[in-house]
C-alpha positions as CSV (number, residue, x, y, z in Angstrom):
1,M,0.0,0.0,0.0
2,P,1.5,3.4,-1.0
3,E,2.6,5.7,1.8
4,Y,3.8,9.3,2.0
5,H,7.6,9.8,2.5
6,K,9.6,13.0,3.0
7,A,11.1,14.1,-0.2
8,A,12.5,17.6,0.4
9,S,11.8,20.9,2.2
10,M,10.1,23.9,0.6
11,T,13.3,25.8,1.0
12,E,15.0,23.4,-1.3
13,L,12.4,23.9,-4.1
14,V,11.9,27.6,-4.9
15,P,9.1,28.7,-7.2
16,G,9.8,27.9,-10.9
17,S,12.4,25.2,-10.1
18,I,12.8,21.4,-10.6
19,I,14.9,19.0,-8.5
20,C,15.3,15.3,-8.6
21,V,15.3,13.4,-5.3
22,E,15.2,9.8,-4.1
23,V,12.1,8.9,-2.1
24,A,11.8,5.4,-0.6
25,G,14.2,4.1,-3.2
26,T,12.4,5.8,-6.1
27,R,13.8,8.8,-8.0
28,V,11.3,11.5,-8.6
29,A,11.3,15.0,-10.1
30,L,9.7,17.7,-7.9
31,Y,8.4,20.9,-9.4
32,N,7.3,24.2,-7.8
33,L,4.7,25.9,-9.9
34,E,4.1,29.2,-8.1
35,G,3.9,27.5,-4.7
36,E,2.0,24.4,-5.8
37,I,4.2,21.2,-5.7
38,F,4.0,18.3,-8.2
39,A,6.0,15.1,-8.7
40,T,6.7,13.0,-11.7
41,S,9.1,10.3,-12.9
42,P,12.5,12.1,-13.3
43,S,13.4,11.2,-16.9
44,C,12.2,12.0,-20.4
45,T,10.4,9.0,-21.8
46,H,12.2,9.5,-25.2
47,V,15.9,9.1,-24.2
48,E,15.8,9.3,-20.4
49,A,17.4,12.8,-20.1
50,D,17.1,14.2,-16.6
51,L,14.1,16.6,-16.5
52,A,15.7,18.6,-13.6
53,D,18.1,19.9,-16.3
54,G,15.1,21.1,-18.4
55,D,13.0,24.2,-18.2
56,I,9.5,25.0,-17.0
57,E,7.3,26.8,-19.5
58,G,3.9,27.5,-18.0
59,E,2.6,24.1,-16.8
60,E,5.1,22.1,-18.9
61,V,8.6,20.8,-18.5
62,V,10.8,20.9,-21.6
63,C,13.3,18.1,-21.9
64,P,16.8,19.5,-22.2
65,L,17.9,17.0,-24.8
66,H,15.4,16.9,-27.6
67,F,12.8,19.4,-26.3
68,A,9.9,17.0,-25.8
69,T,7.3,18.5,-23.4
70,F,5.2,17.1,-20.7
71,N,2.4,18.6,-18.6
72,I,3.7,18.8,-15.0
73,K,0.3,18.4,-13.4
74,T,-0.9,15.4,-15.4
75,G,2.3,13.8,-16.8
76,L,0.9,13.8,-20.3
77,C,3.3,14.0,-23.2
78,T,2.4,17.2,-25.1
79,S,5.0,17.2,-27.9
80,P,7.4,14.8,-29.7
81,P,9.8,13.2,-30.0
82,A,8.6,11.6,-26.7
83,E,5.4,9.6,-27.0
84,E,4.9,8.1,-23.6
85,D,3.6,10.0,-20.6
86,L,5.4,10.5,-17.3
87,V,4.4,8.8,-14.1
88,T,2.9,11.2,-11.6
89,Y,2.9,10.9,-7.8
90,A,0.6,12.4,-5.2
91,V,2.2,15.2,-3.1
92,R,1.4,16.9,0.1
93,V,3.1,19.7,2.0
94,T,3.1,19.7,5.8
95,D,4.6,22.9,7.3
96,D,8.0,23.0,5.3
97,C,8.1,19.3,4.4
98,I,7.3,18.0,0.9
99,E,6.0,14.4,1.0
100,V,5.5,12.1,-2.0
101,E,3.3,9.1,-2.0
102,I,5.2,6.0,-3.1
């Protein structure tokens, strides 16, 4: 049964940023969209580039390698060359602690 695990603190994830962390043995990418936190699988589904090296444009993350885009909130692939969606994870914030359900 999935449980919430500490992933990072809010001070580690400033608005407009992406970081990759390990949570309960699983790597995840954390995003801060104007104070709202989201989590997805950390790699582009096209060639597994690290999305933390990419850019946030609106509600999308742009892969740094071939510029595929994914919706951060839903994980949906929104442009090629990637064709597969990202895995998304439930997130909650308690005080300064970001927790991800794994």
